[in-house]
C-alpha positions as CSV (number, residue, x, y, z in Angstrom):
1,M,-6.9,-1.4,2.6
2,A,-6.2,-4.7,4.4
3,F,-7.1,-6.7,1.3
4,S,-4.8,-4.5,-0.9
5,E,-1.9,-4.8,1.6
6,G,-2.4,-8.5,2.1
7,Y,-2.7,-9.1,-1.6
8,H,0.5,-7.3,-2.3
9,R,2.3,-9.2,0.5
10,A,1.0,-12.6,-0.7
11,I,1.5,-12.1,-4.5
12,R,4.0,-9.3,-5.1
13,D,6.1,-9.0,-2.0
14,H,9.7,-8.0,-2.2
15,L,12.2,-7.0,0.4
16,P,13.4,-3.4,0.6
17,L,16.9,-4.6,1.6
18,T,18.8,-7.8,0.6
19,R,18.9,-10.5,3.2
20,N,22.6,-9.6,3.7
21,Q,21.9,-5.9,4.2
22,A,19.1,-6.6,6.6
23,S,21.2,-9.1,8.6
24,A,24.1,-6.6,8.9
25,A,21.7,-3.8,10.0
26,R,20.0,-6.1,12.6
27,S,23.5,-7.1,13.9
28,A,24.5,-3.4,14.3
29,I,21.2,-2.5,16.0
30,K,21.4,-5.5,18.4
31,E,24.9,-4.5,19.3
32,A,23.8,-0.9,20.0
33,L,20.9,-2.1,22.1
34,K,23.2,-4.0,24.5
35,A,23.7,-0.6,26.2
36,V,20.0,-0.1,27.1
37,D,17.7,-1.7,29.6
38,R,16.2,-5.1,28.9
39,E,12.6,-3.8,28.5
40,S,13.7,-1.2,25.8
41,R,15.9,-3.8,24.1
42,D,13.1,-6.4,24.0
43,L,10.7,-3.9,22.5
44,F,13.0,-2.9,19.7
45,L,14.3,-6.4,19.0
46,T,10.7,-7.6,18.5
47,S,10.2,-4.9,15.9
48,L,13.4,-5.9,14.1
49,A,11.7,-9.1,12.9
50,Y,9.4,-7.0,10.7
51,A,11.8,-4.2,9.8
52,N,12.7,-5.5,6.3
53,S,9.2,-5.2,5.0
54,L,7.3,-2.7,2.9
55,S,4.9,-0.4,4.6
56,Q,1.2,-0.4,3.9
57,R,1.6,2.9,2.1
58,K,4.4,1.6,-0.2
59,R,2.4,-1.5,-1.0
60,I,-0.7,0.5,-1.9
61,V,1.3,3.0,-3.9
62,E,2.9,0.3,-5.9
63,L,-0.4,-1.3,-6.8
64,A,-1.9,2.2,-7.6
65,T,1.1,3.2,-9.7
66,D,0.8,0.0,-11.7
67,T,-2.9,0.8,-12.3
68,K,-2.1,4.5,-13.2
69,L,0.5,3.4,-15.7
70,L,-2.0,1.2,-17.4
71,L,-4.9,3.6,-17.4
72,G,-2.9,6.8,-17.9
73,K,-4.9,9.9,-18.6
74,H,-8.2,8.0,-18.4
75,W,-7.9,7.8,-14.6
76,D,-7.6,11.1,-12.6
77,F,-5.6,9.7,-9.7
78,E,-2.1,10.6,-8.4
79,P,-0.9,7.5,-6.5
80,N,1.5,9.1,-4.0
81,D,-0.9,11.8,-2.8
82,E,-4.1,9.8,-3.0
83,C,-2.7,6.7,-1.3
84,R,-1.3,8.8,1.5
85,A,-4.7,10.2,2.2
86,M,-6.2,6.7,2.1
87,V,-3.6,5.2,4.4
88,D,-3.7,8.2,6.8
89,T,-7.5,8.0,6.9
90,R,-7.4,4.2,7.5
91,N,-4.8,4.6,10.3
92,W,-6.8,7.4,12.0
93,M,-10.0,5.5,11.7
94,T,-8.5,2.2,13.0
95,H,-6.4,3.6,15.8
96,W,-8.1,7.0,16.5
97,G,-4.7,8.5,17.1
98,G,-3.1,11.5,15.6
99,R,-5.0,13.0,12.7
100,T,-2.8,14.2,9.8
101,K,-3.8,16.9,7.3
102,Y,-4.4,14.1,4.8
103,V,-7.2,12.4,6.7
104,R,-10.6,12.5,5.0
105,D,-13.8,11.6,6.9
106,D,-16.5,13.0,4.7
107,P,-18.8,10.4,3.1
108,E,-17.9,11.4,-0.4
109,S,-14.1,10.9,0.2
110,L,-14.7,7.5,1.9
111,V,-16.8,6.2,-1.0
112,W,-14.2,7.5,-3.4
113,F,-11.4,5.7,-1.5
114,C,-13.4,2.4,-1.5
115,R,-14.2,2.6,-5.2
116,H,-10.6,3.5,-6.2
117,L,-9.2,0.7,-4.0
118,E,-11.6,-1.7,-5.7
119,L,-10.3,-0.6,-9.1
120,I,-6.7,-0.9,-8.0
121,A,-7.3,-4.5,-6.7
122,Y,-9.3,-5.3,-9.9
123,V,-6.4,-4.3,-12.1
124,A,-3.8,-6.0,-9.9
125,I,-5.7,-9.3,-10.0
126,L,-6.2,-9.1,-13.8
127,R,-2.5,-8.5,-14.3
128,D,-1.6,-11.4,-12.0
129,L,-4.0,-13.6,-14.0
130,K,-1.7,-12.8,-17.0
131,L,-4.3,-10.9,-19.0
132,T,-2.7,-8.6,-21.6
133,E,-2.9,-4.8,-21.2
134,D,-5.5,-4.6,-23.9
135,E,-7.6,-7.3,-22.2
136,I,-7.4,-5.5,-18.9
137,L,-8.3,-2.1,-20.5
138,D,-11.3,-3.8,-22.1
139,A,-12.4,-5.4,-18.8
140,V,-12.0,-2.1,-16.9
141,G,-13.6,-0.1,-19.7
142,N,-16.7,-2.3,-19.8
143,G,-17.2,-2.3,-16.1
144,W,-15.9,1.0,-14.8
145,V,-16.6,3.7,-17.3
146,L,-20.3,3.7,-16.5
147,E,-19.4,4.4,-12.9
148,N,-17.5,7.6,-13.8
149,L,-14.2,6.3,-12.4
150,L,-12.6,6.7,-15.8
151,S,-13.0,9.6,-18.1
């Protein structure tokens, strides 16, 4: 998960808001925070530095959606639902906090997550190396069909 998030941030990052939108929002929030105590204000102002960034889930979904668009019916994977389970499981296992209904901790699911994340990263890297869709499909087909990730 960390690799996929970091890869997206390093190679494909984009801001959810324009710099002007983010600046205007930060200014409005800073103004509103003037009315609260310093400790609360400092806590929230620190978080503002990272507010105009994609979440881990959005980054993983973008990469997975790109892979699904390429592989289509050959890959039984629904990016939004599957990535939510992966992110919620990762967050639960990392922080041992609240457990959502999407968390999976059985060995089969954990192996499944790892293998699909590997496929997602593989396709992203091949795309960023400027291989054509046909070249990527050949590479994936030659290496992944045998492992039953593709039908």
